KOLGU-4560 file (N, C-alpha, C; in nm, 3 decimals, padded with zeros to 5 digits):
<recs>
<n_xx: 01.482 n_yy: 01.994 n_zz: 22.979 ca_xx: 01.511 ca_yy: 02.018 ca_zz: 22.859 c_xx: 01.424 c_yy: 01.913 c_zz: 22.772 mol: A seq: 1 type: UNK>
<n_xx: 01.306 n_yy: 01.945 n_zz: 22.749 ca_xx: 01.243 ca_yy: 01.826 ca_zz: 22.641 c_xx: 01.388 c_yy: 01.841 c_zz: 22.515 mol: A seq: 2 type: UNK>
<n_xx: 01.372 n_yy: 01.720 n_zz: 22.444 ca_xx: 01.467 ca_yy: 01.706 ca_zz: 22.319 c_xx: 01.400 c_yy: 01.837 c_zz: 22.236 mol: A seq: 3 type: UNK>
<n_xx: 01.221 n_yy: 01.812 n_zz: 22.240 ca_xx: 01.183 ca_yy: 01.877 ca_zz: 22.085 c_xx: 01.246 c_yy: 02.053 c_zz: 22.159 mol: A seq: 4 type: UNK>
<n_xx: 01.234 n_yy: 02.105 n_zz: 22.266 ca_xx: 01.274 ca_yy: 02.232 ca_zz: 22.322 c_xx: 01.413 c_yy: 02.248 c_zz: 22.262 mol: A seq: 5 type: UNK>
<n_xx: 01.485 n_yy: 02.126 n_zz: 22.273 ca_xx: 01.660 ca_yy: 02.205 ca_zz: 22.298 c_xx: 01.636 c_yy: 02.144 c_zz: 22.117 mol: A seq: 6 type: UNK>
<n_xx: 01.609 n_yy: 02.081 n_zz: 22.035 ca_xx: 01.620 ca_yy: 02.125 ca_zz: 21.904 c_xx: 01.560 c_yy: 02.229 c_zz: 21.837 mol: A seq: 7 type: UNK>
<n_xx: 01.444 n_yy: 02.327 n_zz: 21.894 ca_xx: 01.410 ca_yy: 02.496 ca_zz: 21.828 c_xx: 01.510 c_yy: 02.601 c_zz: 21.922 mol: A seq: 8 type: UNK>
<n_xx: 01.589 n_yy: 02.518 n_zz: 22.015 ca_xx: 01.682 ca_yy: 02.620 ca_zz: 22.049 c_xx: 01.831 c_yy: 02.620 c_zz: 21.999 mol: A seq: 9 type: UNK>
<n_xx: 01.866 n_yy: 02.496 n_zz: 21.963 ca_xx: 01.987 ca_yy: 02.509 ca_zz: 21.857 c_xx: 01.903 c_yy: 02.556 c_zz: 21.727 mol: A seq: 10 type: UNK>
<n_xx: 01.840 n_yy: 02.548 n_zz: 21.648 ca_xx: 01.820 ca_yy: 02.576 ca_zz: 21.560 c_xx: 01.798 c_yy: 02.730 c_zz: 21.565 mol: A seq: 11 type: UNK>
<n_xx: 01.767 n_yy: 02.816 n_zz: 21.648 ca_xx: 01.719 ca_yy: 02.950 ca_zz: 21.678 c_xx: 01.892 c_yy: 03.002 c_zz: 21.735 mol: A seq: 12 type: UNK>
<n_xx: 01.948 n_yy: 02.903 n_zz: 21.818 ca_xx: 02.087 ca_yy: 02.940 ca_zz: 21.812 c_xx: 02.173 c_yy: 02.932 c_zz: 21.668 mol: A seq: 13 type: UNK>
<n_xx: 02.157 n_yy: 02.841 n_zz: 21.610 ca_xx: 02.244 ca_yy: 02.843 ca_zz: 21.482 c_xx: 02.169 c_yy: 02.934 c_zz: 21.392 mol: A seq: 14 type: UNK>
<n_xx: 02.100 n_yy: 02.965 n_zz: 21.361 ca_xx: 02.026 ca_yy: 03.107 ca_zz: 21.271 c_xx: 02.084 c_yy: 03.238 c_zz: 21.296 mol: A seq: 15 type: UNK>
<n_xx: 02.104 n_yy: 03.258 n_zz: 21.504 ca_xx: 02.125 ca_yy: 03.349 ca_zz: 21.498 c_xx: 02.330 c_yy: 03.365 c_zz: 21.507 mol: A seq: 16 type: UNK>
<n_xx: 02.343 n_yy: 03.246 n_zz: 21.504 ca_xx: 02.517 ca_yy: 03.262 ca_zz: 21.483 c_xx: 02.551 c_yy: 03.299 c_zz: 21.318 mol: A seq: 17 type: UNK>
<n_xx: 02.467 n_yy: 03.210 n_zz: 21.301 ca_xx: 02.470 ca_yy: 03.183 ca_zz: 21.091 c_xx: 02.458 c_yy: 03.377 c_zz: 21.066 mol: A seq: 18 type: UNK>
<n_xx: 02.349 n_yy: 03.439 n_zz: 21.106 ca_xx: 02.363 ca_yy: 03.612 ca_zz: 21.087 c_xx: 02.494 c_yy: 03.694 c_zz: 21.152 mol: A seq: 19 type: UNK>
<n_xx: 02.525 n_yy: 03.635 n_zz: 21.282 ca_xx: 02.646 ca_yy: 03.700 ca_zz: 21.319 c_xx: 02.717 c_yy: 03.736 c_zz: 21.260 mol: A seq: 20 type: UNK>
<n_xx: 02.799 n_yy: 03.615 n_zz: 21.206 ca_xx: 02.890 ca_yy: 03.569 ca_zz: 21.166 c_xx: 02.897 c_yy: 03.634 c_zz: 21.001 mol: A seq: 21 type: UNK>
<n_xx: 02.739 n_yy: 03.648 n_zz: 20.957 ca_xx: 02.775 ca_yy: 03.716 ca_zz: 20.820 c_xx: 02.801 c_yy: 03.889 c_zz: 20.858 mol: A seq: 22 type: UNK>
<n_xx: 02.746 n_yy: 03.946 n_zz: 20.904 ca_xx: 02.751 ca_yy: 04.057 ca_zz: 20.969 c_xx: 02.887 c_yy: 04.065 c_zz: 20.975 mol: A seq: 23 type: UNK>
<n_xx: 02.953 n_yy: 04.048 n_zz: 21.059 ca_xx: 03.091 ca_yy: 04.015 ca_zz: 21.089 c_xx: 03.179 c_yy: 03.986 c_zz: 20.958 mol: A seq: 24 type: UNK>
<n_xx: 03.180 n_yy: 03.931 n_zz: 20.854 ca_xx: 03.214 ca_yy: 03.896 ca_zz: 20.700 c_xx: 03.167 c_yy: 04.037 c_zz: 20.664 mol: A seq: 25 type: UNK>
<n_xx: 03.121 n_yy: 04.109 n_zz: 20.658 ca_xx: 03.039 ca_yy: 04.212 ca_zz: 20.618 c_xx: 03.148 c_yy: 04.304 c_zz: 20.661 mol: A seq: 26 type: UNK>
<n_xx: 03.130 n_yy: 04.351 n_zz: 20.773 ca_xx: 03.215 ca_yy: 04.464 ca_zz: 20.848 c_xx: 03.370 c_yy: 04.429 c_zz: 20.802 mol: A seq: 27 type: UNK>
<n_xx: 03.415 n_yy: 04.325 n_zz: 20.771 ca_xx: 03.591 ca_yy: 04.309 ca_zz: 20.750 c_xx: 03.586 c_yy: 04.285 c_zz: 20.603 mol: A seq: 28 type: UNK>
<n_xx: 03.490 n_yy: 04.264 n_zz: 20.546 ca_xx: 03.506 ca_yy: 04.292 ca_zz: 20.350 c_xx: 03.496 c_yy: 04.444 c_zz: 20.320 mol: A seq: 29 type: UNK>
<n_xx: 03.430 n_yy: 04.520 n_zz: 20.435 ca_xx: 03.427 ca_yy: 04.642 ca_zz: 20.432 c_xx: 03.512 c_yy: 04.717 c_zz: 20.486 mol: A seq: 30 type: UNK>
<n_xx: 03.580 n_yy: 04.707 n_zz: 20.572 ca_xx: 03.730 ca_yy: 04.730 ca_zz: 20.641 c_xx: 03.842 c_yy: 04.707 c_zz: 20.597 mol: A seq: 31 type: UNK>
<n_xx: 03.840 n_yy: 04.550 n_zz: 20.481 ca_xx: 03.958 ca_yy: 04.596 ca_zz: 20.357 c_xx: 03.962 c_yy: 04.615 c_zz: 20.266 mol: A seq: 32 type: UNK>
<n_xx: 03.828 n_yy: 04.618 n_zz: 20.202 ca_xx: 03.788 ca_yy: 04.731 ca_zz: 20.110 c_xx: 03.867 c_yy: 04.839 c_zz: 20.092 mol: A seq: 33 type: UNK>
<n_xx: 03.830 n_yy: 04.931 n_zz: 20.261 ca_xx: 03.857 ca_yy: 05.066 ca_zz: 20.214 c_xx: 03.976 c_yy: 05.067 c_zz: 20.317 mol: A seq: 34 type: UNK>
<n_xx: 04.039 n_yy: 04.992 n_zz: 20.301 ca_xx: 04.185 ca_yy: 04.988 ca_zz: 20.396 c_xx: 04.148 c_yy: 05.092 c_zz: 20.541 mol: A seq: 35 type: UNK>
<n_xx: 04.057 n_yy: 05.029 n_zz: 20.634 ca_xx: 04.061 ca_yy: 05.090 ca_zz: 20.716 c_xx: 04.158 c_yy: 05.082 c_zz: 20.834 mol: A seq: 36 type: UNK>
<n_xx: 04.161 n_yy: 05.148 n_zz: 20.895 ca_xx: 04.299 ca_yy: 05.087 ca_zz: 21.064 c_xx: 04.400 c_yy: 05.245 c_zz: 21.052 mol: A seq: 37 type: UNK>
<n_xx: 04.430 n_yy: 05.278 n_zz: 21.212 ca_xx: 04.469 ca_yy: 05.413 ca_zz: 21.214 c_xx: 04.611 c_yy: 05.456 c_zz: 21.125 mol: A seq: 38 type: UNK>
<n_xx: 04.665 n_yy: 05.346 n_zz: 21.112 ca_xx: 04.798 ca_yy: 05.340 ca_zz: 20.929 c_xx: 04.851 c_yy: 05.247 c_zz: 20.892 mol: A seq: 39 type: UNK>
<n_xx: 04.947 n_yy: 05.263 n_zz: 20.765 ca_xx: 04.937 ca_yy: 05.115 ca_zz: 20.676 c_xx: 04.977 c_yy: 05.016 c_zz: 20.760 mol: A seq: 40 type: UNK>
<n_xx: 05.078 n_yy: 05.043 n_zz: 20.859 ca_xx: 05.110 ca_yy: 04.938 ca_zz: 20.920 c_xx: 05.020 c_yy: 04.874 c_zz: 21.032 mol: A seq: 41 type: UNK>
<n_xx: 04.969 n_yy: 04.919 n_zz: 21.131 ca_xx: 04.840 ca_yy: 04.840 ca_zz: 21.180 c_xx: 04.762 c_yy: 04.763 c_zz: 21.073 mol: A seq: 42 type: UNK>
<n_xx: 04.696 n_yy: 04.852 n_zz: 20.958 ca_xx: 04.607 ca_yy: 04.798 ca_zz: 20.837 c_xx: 04.687 c_yy: 04.652 c_zz: 20.801 mol: A seq: 43 type: UNK>
<n_xx: 04.815 n_yy: 04.669 n_zz: 20.795 ca_xx: 04.902 ca_yy: 04.549 ca_zz: 20.703 c_xx: 04.886 c_yy: 04.424 c_zz: 20.834 mol: A seq: 44 type: UNK>
<n_xx: 04.913 n_yy: 04.467 n_zz: 20.983 ca_xx: 04.896 ca_yy: 04.381 ca_zz: 21.102 c_xx: 04.744 c_yy: 04.308 c_zz: 21.074 mol: A seq: 45 type: UNK>
<n_xx: 04.682 n_yy: 04.385 n_zz: 21.104 ca_xx: 04.548 ca_yy: 04.340 ca_zz: 21.099 c_xx: 04.502 c_yy: 04.260 c_zz: 20.981 mol: A seq: 46 type: UNK>
<n_xx: 04.556 n_yy: 04.281 n_zz: 20.885 ca_xx: 04.563 ca_yy: 04.151 ca_zz: 20.781 c_xx: 04.626 c_yy: 04.035 c_zz: 20.830 mol: A seq: 47 type: UNK>
<n_xx: 04.735 n_yy: 04.044 n_zz: 20.818 ca_xx: 04.823 ca_yy: 03.923 ca_zz: 20.881 c_xx: 04.710 c_yy: 03.838 c_zz: 20.982 mol: A seq: 48 type: UNK>
<n_xx: 04.700 n_yy: 03.895 n_zz: 21.079 ca_xx: 04.610 ca_yy: 03.843 ca_zz: 21.179 c_xx: 04.497 c_yy: 03.749 c_zz: 21.134 mol: A seq: 49 type: UNK>
<n_xx: 04.424 n_yy: 03.827 n_zz: 21.014 ca_xx: 04.300 ca_yy: 03.773 ca_zz: 20.980 c_xx: 04.296 c_yy: 03.638 c_zz: 20.888 mol: A seq: 50 type: UNK>
<n_xx: 04.406 n_yy: 03.664 n_zz: 20.797 ca_xx: 04.426 ca_yy: 03.533 ca_zz: 20.734 c_xx: 04.441 c_yy: 03.437 c_zz: 20.825 mol: A seq: 51 type: UNK>
<n_xx: 04.552 n_yy: 03.425 n_zz: 20.922 ca_xx: 04.561 ca_yy: 03.343 ca_zz: 20.981 c_xx: 04.441 c_yy: 03.285 c_zz: 21.087 mol: A seq: 52 type: UNK>
<n_xx: 04.402 n_yy: 03.396 n_zz: 21.121 ca_xx: 04.271 ca_yy: 03.338 ca_zz: 21.151 c_xx: 04.164 c_yy: 03.251 c_zz: 21.111 mol: A seq: 53 type: UNK>
<n_xx: 04.185 n_yy: 03.285 n_zz: 20.986 ca_xx: 04.060 ca_yy: 03.270 ca_zz: 20.892 c_xx: 04.122 c_yy: 03.086 c_zz: 20.832 mol: A seq: 54 type: UNK>
<n_xx: 04.249 n_yy: 03.102 n_zz: 20.802 ca_xx: 04.309 ca_yy: 02.950 ca_zz: 20.799 c_xx: 04.287 c_yy: 02.877 c_zz: 20.906 mol: A seq: 55 type: UNK>
<n_xx: 04.260 n_yy: 02.885 n_zz: 21.025 ca_xx: 04.270 ca_yy: 02.804 ca_zz: 21.167 c_xx: 04.100 c_yy: 02.761 c_zz: 21.086 mol: A seq: 56 type: UNK>
<n_xx: 04.043 n_yy: 02.850 n_zz: 21.115 ca_xx: 03.848 ca_yy: 02.794 ca_zz: 21.076 c_xx: 03.822 c_yy: 02.766 c_zz: 20.970 mol: A seq: 57 type: UNK>
<n_xx: 03.928 n_yy: 02.748 n_zz: 20.855 ca_xx: 03.879 ca_yy: 02.671 ca_zz: 20.750 c_xx: 03.941 c_yy: 02.511 c_zz: 20.772 mol: A seq: 58 type: UNK>
<n_xx: 04.011 n_yy: 02.545 n_zz: 20.802 ca_xx: 04.144 ca_yy: 02.405 ca_zz: 20.795 c_xx: 04.017 c_yy: 02.350 c_zz: 20.950 mol: A seq: 59 type: UNK>
<n_xx: 03.932 n_yy: 02.378 n_zz: 21.014 ca_xx: 03.877 ca_yy: 02.308 ca_zz: 21.163 c_xx: 03.715 c_yy: 02.328 c_zz: 21.100 mol: A seq: 60 type: UNK>
<n_xx: 03.726 n_yy: 02.332 n_zz: 20.978 ca_xx: 03.539 ca_yy: 02.307 ca_zz: 20.975 c_xx: 03.484 c_yy: 02.228 c_zz: 20.938 mol: A seq: 61 type: UNK>
<n_xx: 03.587 n_yy: 02.103 n_zz: 20.896 ca_xx: 03.526 ca_yy: 01.936 ca_zz: 20.907 c_xx: 03.435 c_yy: 01.917 c_zz: 20.976 mol: A seq: 62 type: UNK>
<n_xx: 03.329 n_yy: 01.844 n_zz: 20.949 ca_xx: 03.218 ca_yy: 01.848 ca_zz: 21.086 c_xx: 03.311 c_yy: 01.764 c_zz: 21.200 mol: A seq: 63 type: UNK>
<n_xx: 03.360 n_yy: 01.624 n_zz: 21.164 ca_xx: 03.453 ca_yy: 01.577 ca_zz: 21.233 c_xx: 03.465 c_yy: 01.673 c_zz: 21.395 mol: A seq: 64 type: UNK>
<n_xx: 03.520 n_yy: 01.749 n_zz: 21.335 ca_xx: 03.618 ca_yy: 01.818 ca_zz: 21.461 c_xx: 03.591 c_yy: 01.934 c_zz: 21.518 mol: A seq: 65 type: UNK>
<n_xx: 03.425 n_yy: 01.941 n_zz: 21.517 ca_xx: 03.345 ca_yy: 01.986 ca_zz: 21.589 c_xx: 03.299 c_yy: 01.913 c_zz: 21.747 mol: A seq: 66 type: UNK>
<n_xx: 03.299 n_yy: 01.959 n_zz: 21.829 ca_xx: 03.251 ca_yy: 01.882 ca_zz: 21.908 c_xx: 03.056 c_yy: 01.897 c_zz: 21.933 mol: A seq: 67 type: UNK>
<n_xx: 03.023 n_yy: 01.719 n_zz: 21.947 ca_xx: 02.840 ca_yy: 01.721 ca_zz: 21.940 c_xx: 02.823 c_yy: 01.772 c_zz: 22.030 mol: A seq: 68 type: UNK>
<n_xx: 02.897 n_yy: 01.777 n_zz: 22.109 ca_xx: 02.831 ca_yy: 01.782 ca_zz: 22.291 c_xx: 02.828 c_yy: 01.921 c_zz: 22.352 mol: A seq: 69 type: UNK>
<n_xx: 02.819 n_yy: 02.006 n_zz: 22.276 ca_xx: 02.800 ca_yy: 02.163 ca_zz: 22.258 c_xx: 02.719 c_yy: 02.163 c_zz: 22.374 mol: A seq: 70 type: UNK>
<n_xx: 02.685 n_yy: 02.272 n_zz: 22.477 ca_xx: 02.615 ca_yy: 02.346 ca_zz: 22.543 c_xx: 02.477 c_yy: 02.383 c_zz: 22.470 mol: A seq: 71 type: UNK>
<n_xx: 02.370 n_yy: 02.388 n_zz: 22.483 ca_xx: 02.241 ca_yy: 02.461 ca_zz: 22.458 c_xx: 02.179 c_yy: 02.511 c_zz: 22.534 mol: A seq: 72 type: UNK>
<n_xx: 02.234 n_yy: 02.536 n_zz: 22.676 ca_xx: 02.157 ca_yy: 02.551 ca_zz: 22.760 c_xx: 02.095 c_yy: 02.658 c_zz: 22.789 mol: A seq: 73 type: UNK>
<n_xx: 02.045 n_yy: 02.725 n_zz: 22.857 ca_xx: 01.949 ca_yy: 02.896 ca_zz: 22.928 c_xx: 02.115 c_yy: 02.972 c_zz: 22.935 mol: A seq: 74 type: UNK>
<n_xx: 02.248 n_yy: 02.862 n_zz: 23.004 ca_xx: 02.377 ca_yy: 02.959 ca_zz: 23.015 c_xx: 02.419 c_yy: 02.998 c_zz: 22.913 mol: A seq: 75 type: UNK>
<n_xx: 02.411 n_yy: 02.993 n_zz: 22.809 ca_xx: 02.482 ca_yy: 03.023 ca_zz: 22.678 c_xx: 02.398 c_yy: 03.147 c_zz: 22.646 mol: A seq: 76 type: UNK>
<n_xx: 02.547 n_yy: 03.226 n_zz: 22.641 ca_xx: 02.525 ca_yy: 03.375 ca_zz: 22.562 c_xx: 02.608 c_yy: 03.412 c_zz: 22.437 mol: A seq: 77 type: UNK>
<n_xx: 02.504 n_yy: 03.441 n_zz: 22.323 ca_xx: 02.572 ca_yy: 03.469 ca_zz: 22.217 c_xx: 02.602 c_yy: 03.655 c_zz: 22.167 mol: A seq: 78 type: UNK>
<n_xx: 02.582 n_yy: 03.710 n_zz: 22.322 ca_xx: 02.606 ca_yy: 03.830 ca_zz: 22.284 c_xx: 02.749 c_yy: 03.861 c_zz: 22.358 mol: A seq: 79 type: UNK>
<n_xx: 02.859 n_yy: 03.903 n_zz: 22.287 ca_xx: 02.969 ca_yy: 03.922 ca_zz: 22.349 c_xx: 02.978 c_yy: 04.081 c_zz: 22.336 mol: A seq: 80 type: UNK>
<n_xx: 02.860 n_yy: 04.168 n_zz: 22.350 ca_xx: 02.989 ca_yy: 04.295 ca_zz: 22.397 c_xx: 02.985 c_yy: 04.328 c_zz: 22.472 mol: A seq: 81 type: UNK>
<n_xx: 02.991 n_yy: 04.255 n_zz: 22.613 ca_xx: 03.029 ca_yy: 04.231 ca_zz: 22.764 c_xx: 03.156 c_yy: 04.244 c_zz: 22.774 mol: A seq: 82 type: UNK>
<n_xx: 03.217 n_yy: 04.153 n_zz: 22.623 ca_xx: 03.371 ca_yy: 04.151 ca_zz: 22.668 c_xx: 03.467 c_yy: 04.280 c_zz: 22.605 mol: A seq: 83 type: UNK>
</recs>
């Protein structure tokens, strides 16, 4: 793959990831505001999990902590619906 093609693919992946993350944030916000969950205990456990996971994300947000050798090859797949 040419460097120009890789750069264009990285830009497209960046936009797709950003859009996907923002949609997930909107869904989380809605679920938290409307206290969605099967019961209060499940809702509380979900809040704890989300809080801890978001702490991890924010702690690792620094640029230097991200591996610059991430693969942007054709085998990469952003669609996690099959998981």
